[in-house]
C-alpha angles and dihedrals in degrees: 000000000000090000090056092050092050092049092052091048092050092055093054124086108275102215093171092057093053092046088053089050091053091049092051101038105029093108091049087052101043097048095055089044090055093043093049092048092045093052096050094040092047091050088059089061093047094052114088115257120241125199125213121213119189141173133196117231116197121214103225118201121231114285090215113078114246090232088066102036120011113207116241096204125101107271094207097108094183092059091045090048090054091050093047092046091052091051094047093045091049120120094252096052095043092046089055089055091046092052094042096051096030092234123190094008103108099024097051116100090210132019112282126210121234092256092051090051092049092049092049091049093047092049092056095050121090133174122204120194119218114212128192142159133055092292094049092242124179107255099165143349135213125227115208135186129182123208141152088241114062093201090051091049089053092051092049092051089049091054092046091050092052090049093050093049095044095042092051091054091047093047094049093044092046093048091046092050091047091053091048092048092049092051090046090054090049089047091053091051090048090048090054092049090047092050089050091050090048091050091051091050092048092047092049091048091049092050092049099038109158094018098072121123091244089059096053096103093047091048090052091050093047091047091051091049092048091049090051091049090047091052091049092049091049090051092048090047091054090049091048091050090052089051090050091054090047094050091048091051092049092050091051092048091046091053093047094049098038092097096061092043093195139054126235093272091050098257121127113270093230089057090071091053091048091051090051090049090050090050092049093047093049091048090052090046090054090052094048093044089057090058106030139035126255091260093059108119096235091048091050091047093048091051089051090052091050091050091049092049091048090052089049091052091047090053092049092052090051093060110106119245094229119089098255127161089261094060097083092050092048092048093050094049097075091049091052090048091051092049090048090050090048091052092048088048092053090049090050091050091051092047093050091047089054090047091050092049090051093047091048090052092050091045089052090047095053091041088054090050091053092046093051093045098095092056091043091049091051093049092046090048090054091050093044092049091055090045092050092048090049091047092049090050090048093049091048092049090046090053092048091047091053092048092046091049090052090049090050090050089050091052091049089052088050092240094128130081109315142169118250125189103237097180124026116239108284125238103222117222098182125051118255093207139068096031098215094189089055089047088052091055090045089051091054091050092047091048092050091051092046092048093050089049092052093047090048092051093048091046092048093051094045110092095181124113116236103173137059092233091061091053092047090051090058096049116091094212134048119268112248099187140003132217111222119236114260113205125195125224090255092055091050093050091047092050090047092051090049091052092049091048091051094052092044091051091049091048092047094049092047092046093050092048092048092048090048092049092049091047091050091050094049097042098033 
């Protein structure tokens, strides 16, 4: 049972043992702590100080609403920032800053080449993006530069800020002008294609003049009018041919009866023919008057023929019955008139035949136009479709060109998105590196680790027993009684001095560390 109790006690945390360890080894612990802290903290004062100057550049949105003028520059600010940063951090731009501010000339221990200066400058430049909003958009960015000279760091940040602001304006203006020029080139190509389409449409319309789909109604009306004129001419031709046959018959009858000179009742023989002609003409006039008005050409002509025939009949009745010298002239006059009328009739027939031939040709022409209209309409539709597509493309490019030109003008007037320096470059008064307060904390941690290591080594090398439990563990039998420790006055004073020395050492180490930390905070 005692062995079980001792095993349980050994597994529990032995606070008394560790307190005894602290009483015995506190000096061995505090001295390494102080030495470790002093080494790390002192190193922070040996390292050269660097100062960090920075400025905040705000990304201002366009002052002109996008509903009025839409920007034609890539809106991905992060990509544009990368492009601008690469241009500014290029060798040419950084070398300009190096030459302008005479960087790394006096501070360099040995002469540096241009590439070394550029690389050193680039290494000390940093850019921090500031994001905000629900979409984590870039609203600003900070330009930083680290240098051993705070005034020099401020001047470098000033130059970098100018480069960022100017380069952003140049990049946006250059990109906007490039977009406008590209659209103008596309517009010129579209204008050439549209002009070619217009020329093809005009050429097609000229080649098919009169047979276009838009002229269908007029062609139908003209064709109907031509067909009516053709029918009238054919009717008039038939009438003229009938008159020709009649005139030929009258002439033959006149020639056959010319010898007798009179009829059985004593009237001239040609008078009967004239009466028959008058009857025929009046009958024909009645038929035409039932269909046409008095101003119709054939009706007017027929009335003229009737009047002429009536005058002829009147003249024949006026001829005396006796055989005077005038009888032969009067008898020959009707024959001459009939022959003249026959000749005029033949001329009329020839004229109407020519008119009919012309009308038939025109009817065939317009009929051909109407027959070819479906194919013409399809070909014109194909040409028109290409023209409309070209025109729509041209109109769209023209609209984009105008919008792009307005956007370019807006960029030139600096009304688009631009960078504005919100805070001027700072003049640092405290060094950014090394962080001596952080070094102080690191020194404390290093000292604690070093102190623990020293205590562990001393304790490991010490083979003495300092506790009753260790002695009891070595004895093979149980202890029946103990003799209490009797300390002399000298031992008590010695132990008291050791305790005071321990506390004084601990207080001194803590005070020095606190003073060093405060000094680092105030001076760092």
